[in-house]
C-alpha angles and dihedrals in degrees: 000000000000094000139054123275130206091270090063093060130090100217106174111125091353124134109224127202102213113195105200136167103248094154096135130158112265126185123184091344095309125112109234099190120017096182094117093051092048090052091063097042094092088059093046092047092050093051092051096043090053091057104265132128117223137221100200116203138179145143122247123200123317111302119175095256094236099108141290119357116182094213091061100040119132089220093108089050092053089049091049092050090049090050089058089064101266123134094240138148139172119259122233091245142326109278138356138084095299094054091043089055090050090051093049090051093059116116122210109284095029129115130211113195111206121219118258108306091216093064082088120056087216087081100059093032089052090226112190094225091053092047090051092049090052091049091056089067096071146015097223131048127209124176116202096155102104090159089065098038092104091061119092091215129147096253093042103047113346099068097044094083089062090070127070109255090245090058095058129080147154118257123235094266093049090047093049093049095049094046090053093048092046089052088062099041107030106035113004119172104241140278095052115192123185125201115199130181143146137109108295128043087199088068091054104039093104090044094053093045092050090058096048107111090013102067126060088215139001116208113202125194136148126066091310089070092068094067088054092045090051089052086058092051097255118149108244101179112204094337120137110275134170098221094190090058100050094095091048090048088055090053091053092051090051092046091052091056090052093049097048099248118129114222112204119199128188115291094196137006145213103238138185137173092245142012098260132124089230096048118124108254132208137177119234121233092227141349095301119097120206114253093246095050137071129215112243104165140008115268130238095265089054091047089054094048094045091046091054090055093047090051091055095053130098094187123037134181122188125192120165137011126272095232145337091318093169087077114064092221090063102033104084096090095050094044092048091054090047090054091049089052091054091048090051092052089049089055090055102265118139107245121189122186118192132172132059098258092047090051090048090051092049089051092048089052090049094234104104093107091052096061126093095238134357110194119229092205117069101179094033094051092047092052094045092049088048090059095251123142115251110218093215092053094042090054091055092046092053 
């Protein structure tokens, strides 16, 4: 990888600024799902075991940026970390002389959890003075927050330049994420097959284009498929369609033919007259959808065709559901694809799932732990797979 990892750092008696993604759901002061904190514990544990002290920092939710807000405090996170056996406590703020004194007082093996970085607008605005103030808290910088790597924020990119290059590194989670993504983009074992879904094709234009010429086939389901189907002259009834993107969708379909990537669209659909769990459903005979119906899931013929492509692949990437999988009536297509992904991984294919809805679908299907890699960063993984530069990664590379 074009940046340092934890194994490249001398950590004894160092004070490390660890940017993590601790943005967990909290209700009435209690953490409801600590998955994101657990994901970064191997990095935290390594730093402490190698003789460092740690200033642990993260954002949480979307506070106003005008100072402390109790509902967004990282206090519960500090308590949770302490309950796991770490010598951890919450700082009295984010930056300033008082917090600097707290950081200097840390002994090896101790952790100081900063308050929510977004209590100060300097974080999201990437203000130089805020980045510099954060950098004064430590002599070493480690970024383990892949889920925030696509944000050009002070703690993610702005402060990195204040450390010597040899005192910066990616944490274990960041390293794992980037290696998995690079395995799909840089050196996939062929054939590579991509499965894309979701609501808006406009959100996935860069993603689709980045896989043209790379993937043997791109399978597209979900509401985004209807804009592409309309570009091919298919009747889509009342299905969701981005009318202003139909021409662009047609260009992408033409471009795919020229670059040797097959784009497969739904052959049939599960349709209803309204988006409702109690709506009467039907399966179309072909691609066309009646004018009084909307497509809400891929049909069985499509599942069979997509499954055949998945079974032929040695490298798979999945981003986005095939329909409104949250409702049982429209979940069969997405869950079937999830099960095929798990079977592919079991056969030895490399299967990467990225994106919040895809992860939720994998969890609903009960197969998340059977996949090769499930990304923790929805927006970051989408941008990386789309070929966009992630500010947090670029800062480490420089």
